[in-house]
N, C-alpha and C positions, 0 to 999 in steps of 0.2 A: 208387561204387555207392550208391545211394540207399536208406538203411533206412527212410525214412519218419519219422525222429527229427529233430524240430526242436530248436533249443536250448532253448525253453521246455518242450517235452516231456521232454527229457533232464533238466531241473533240476525238474520237477514231482515232488513227493514220492510215494512208494508207500503207500497207505494201506490197511489190511486190519483187519477187525474179526470177532471170534468170541466166542460167549457160552460159558463153560465151566461144567461142573456141579461147581463149588467154591466156597467162599466166598474172598473176596479174599485172605486170609491164606495159604490153601493154594494159591490160583491163583498168588500171587507166589513162594511157596516152590518150587513145582514149576518155575516158569519160571527161577528163578535157582539155588537150592541143588540141585535135582534135574535141572539142564539135561542133563546126561549121560544121563538116562533116556529122554529123548525126541529128542535131537538125532540125527540119521542119521549113522552111521559114513562115508558117502559124501561129506558135506558138510565138508570140512577143506581146508586149504591146505599141510599138511605134506608133506614128501618120502616119509614111510613111511605105512603104514596107521594110521589113528586108533586109539588105545587108550581114551582118555577125554577129555571135554570139560568144562571148568571155567570157572565164572564166580565170580570172588572177591567176595563180598557186602559191598562198601563202595565210597564214592566213591574213585577212583583205583585200584581194584582191577583186575586183568587178566582178560581173557577169552582162553583159550588152550586147546589141545588138546596131550595127551600122546600120542607116536607110539609105534608098537611097538618102534622101534629105540632108545627111551629119550630121544629128543630132545623139546623143547617147541616148540610154534609159536603164537605170539601173534597174535591177529587183532583184538583190541579192547581198550577201556579204559572203565571205567565212569565216566561223567562226573557222573551224578546218581543218588543211592541214596535213595529215600524209601519204605521198605516200610510197609504193603503197597499203596501207591497208584501208584508209578511208578518207572522207571529209565530212564536214558539211556546208550546205548553208542555210543562212538565206533567206527565200522566201519572199522578199519584195513586194509582189503584193497583193493589197488590193482586197477585195472581188469584187469591181466593175472594176477589171482588169485594175488598174492604179498602179503607183509606189508609195510604202509606206515607207518612209524613217525612220520612227520610228522602231527600231529593236525590241522594246517591243511588237509592233503589227505584227511581222512577225512569220510565221511558219517556220519550220526548215526542211530541207531534209538532212538525213543522208544516206550515200552511202558506204557500206563495201565491200571490195574485198577479197575473201578468196580462196587461191589456193586449186583446187581439183585434184585427179589423172587424168593422161592423158595431162597434160599441159593446162588444162582449169581452169576458174575461176567462182566462184559462186558470184554474185552480189546481195547484199540484200539493198533495198532501203526502208527507212522509212521516210514518210512525216507526221510530227507530229506537235503538238501545233496549230492545225488548229482553235481552239476556240480562238486564238488571232486576227483572222480576224473579230470578232464581228458578226454583223448582217449578213455578206456575209460568214460566216464559212460554213454553210450547202451547199451553192452553190459551194463554193471552194472545199470542199471535194468531192462532186458529180463529179465535172469536173475532178479532178486530179485521181479520181478513176475509171473513164470511160475507154471504150477501146481507146479512143482519148487522154488519159491521160497517166499516167505512164506506163501502159500496153504496149501500142503502142509505145511510146517513148523508152522504154527499148529494144523492139524488134527491132527498127531502129538502135539503139545503138550497139546491139548484132550482127546484120548482118554487120555493119561497123567494128566492133572489129574483126570478122572472116575473113574479106577480106584482 
């Protein structure tokens, strides 16, 4: 079946930009410390419904969800932590939407926060190295580049940052 995805398309990063009505410190804090307030309960890879989403604020910190059955489900690791300017997360979700513990097979999500006039912040997100997902790379890229992917997620985030 031809999906129209070439190897270079699959490897191309997904880039999204949004301007939020918050200064860089608040924008960074909402994205990280308040991650649970804007991340949708439908977006998780745990076996049970998601109770809470956590981003540990430090290099080496875990990104994970707590499930309603008391389990935790890891999905990422903080690779770079530079508040309030940027962070990089290893996206440790395999193409079949399960946890991938091997960082060499994880894509990366870099988020940069740049102050703009009027007390606002431009947020640039780049989801790169999607080819590391192997056979699931095309499906992963399509999912994160869809309206229900980073575009919709960043809009939910921007709404929360502005409130």
